[in-house]
N, C-alpha and C positions, 0 to 999 in steps of 0.2 A: 646536568644533562644538556646536550646541544639542542638548540631550537628546532622545531619541526619545520622543514622546508615545504612551503605551500605554493601551489600555482592556482590562480583564479581564472575561471572562464565565465564571463557574464556579458550578455549583449546589451542590456539596458544601461545607459550611461549613468543615471542617478544611482541605480543599484550597485553598479560596478565601483563607483567612487565611494559609496557608503561602506560597502563590504571591504574594500581595500583599506579604508581608514580604520575600520575595526580590527583587521588583521595586523596592520602596522602597529597598533597600540597594544597588542597582546604580547606579553613578555616572552611566552614560550613558543612563539611562532615567528618565522622569518618568511615574509612574502617575497618570493624570488621571481615571479612572473605574473603578468596580467594580460588576458587576451579577450577579444570580443567576438571571436568566431571559432568554430570547432576545428577548422583546418589549421589555423595558426596555433591553436591550443594543443592539438595533437603533436605538432612539430616541437612546440615548446616543452612538452612533457618529455619527449625523447632527448632533447638537448639539455634540459635543466635537471633531470633526474630527481624530482621532488619526492618527499615522503608522503604527501597527501595532495589531493586535488579537490577544490571546491568548484562546482560547476552548476550552471543553470540547466534544468531539465530540458528546456526548449531553446538552447543557444543557437545563434545563427550558424549557417545561412538559411536553413529551411524553417527553423524554429518549430520543429515537430517533436522529435524525441532524441535529438542528436546527443544531448548530455547523457541520457540513459544508455544509448548505444555505445558511447565511448567508455562508460563505466563497465559495461559488459565486456568490451574488447580488452580493457586493462585487466580484467579478472583472469583472462587467459594469458596475455602477454607480459603483464607486470603485476602479478598478484600481491607484491609487497607494498604497492601504492594504495593507501586508503583513499576512499572517495566519499565526499559529502555532496549529495545532490540536493539542490534547492529548487523548490517549485512554488508557483503562485497559488496553485489549487491542488487539493488531494486527488491524485489520479491513480486509482487502484491498479490499472493495467501497467502503468509505468513502474509502480512499486513491485508488482509481481515479476516483471522482467528483470528489474535490478537485483532482486533477491533469489532469482530462479536457481542459480548455481551456488547458493550459500549467502549467508548474511554477514559473515566476518569481513571486517574492513569496509563496511558500507553503511551509509546513513541516508535517510530520505526525510528531509525537513521542509516545513512550510515557511516561506519568507516572513509572512505576517505574524508568525507565532514565535519568532525569535525576539523575545522581549528585552533581553539584556545583551550587552556586547559579549559577555562571558559565555553565553549559550553556544555561539558558533565556535569559539575557541575550545570549549569542552568537547563538542562534537568532533572537531578535527583531531584532538588528542585521542579520543576514543577510537576512531577508525585507524589512526596511525599505529595504534597498539593492537589492531586486529579485532576490535570490538564492533558493535553494531548499534544503530539508533534508528527509530522510526517514530514520527509524530503520531500521537494517539488518534488524531483525527483520520489519519491515513489507515490506521488499524481498523477503526470503525467502518470506514468505507470498504475495506477488504472483507470484513465479516459480513457486511450488508450485501456485498456482491455475491459472496458464497451462499448466503441464505436465499437470495433471489434466484441463483442458478439452480438450487435444489427445487424450489417451487416451480420453476420453469420446466423441470423434468417430469412433472405430473401430467397425466393424460387429462383430456377435457372432463371425462367422467370423474376422475379423482379430484379435479378442481371443484366440481359441483359438490361432491361428498364433503370435501374439506370446508367449503363455504357453509354447509349446513352444520358441520361439527362446530364451526366458529359461532353459529347461532344458538348453540346449546342443544341441538337435536340429538336424540338417541338413535341407535341403529334402526330401531323399528320405525321411528318417525322419518328417518332418511329414506328407508325402503318405501314407505307410503308416498312420500313427496316425489320420489324419482320413478315410482312404479316399477321397482325391481325387488327381488327377493332379499330377505334379511341376510341370507348366506352370501349373496353377491355384495351387499354392503360390507359385511365382515371382511371379505376378500379385498375390497377396495381400501378399507381402513388399514389393514395389515400392509398393503402395498405402499400406502402413504407413509406409514411409520418407517418402513424400510428405506424408502427413497429420501426421506428427510433425516435419516440416521437417528431416529428417536428410539433409544433403547429403554428397557424397563428402568424406572427410577422410583424408589420408595417414597421420595419426597414430593415429586411433581408428576401428576398423571400425564400420560403421553397425549391424550386428547387435548388436555389443557395446553401443553407445549405446542402442539400442532396448530391449535387455534390462535395462539399468540403469534406464531410465525406468520400465519395468514393475515391476521389483523394488522401486523406491523408493516406489511408490504404496502407501499404507497400511502401509508397512514390511513388505512381503511377505517 
């Protein structure tokens, strides 16, 4: 099999030199271009026609989300190019943008979690074949963000009811605490279950699951 032709885009000098050395040592990879800003990188991709791209999520000049945006552009213009995005921190919104139109041929990895030289080579091979990879810490952040979004959708009264559920209060006790009817509490509880997407489960009670979600937010 011919080597995978790779272009690297990385603004940080030390990171750029280190990643370049790793890629040059990988037998199955041919590093064909190295760039430190997204403008030259975009032109280099057009000129060099690589099989895969390794790019910093916050590459110059603005160092905001240029790497993510280029990966999205290439999804439309050059879908055959695999892209490995490297980030210093897990950023859920970046990951959501990267995978919004599909995960095939895309990877989102954290720089400090690449323990072995072979880790990056494996990721490049995977995306070049149309596969996908995402660091587990990024997955955790995405799940946490989804959970917080659901809790944020509760009304103030539902938040109060949920807080009392987390304290182990019954519907009758909640009604007394909030000076509302038991029927009103039941309505709020059912609304909470629906908004948190808590369906009937023979193994775990919905009140328990709702309480766990509430207590997990901000490490209550």
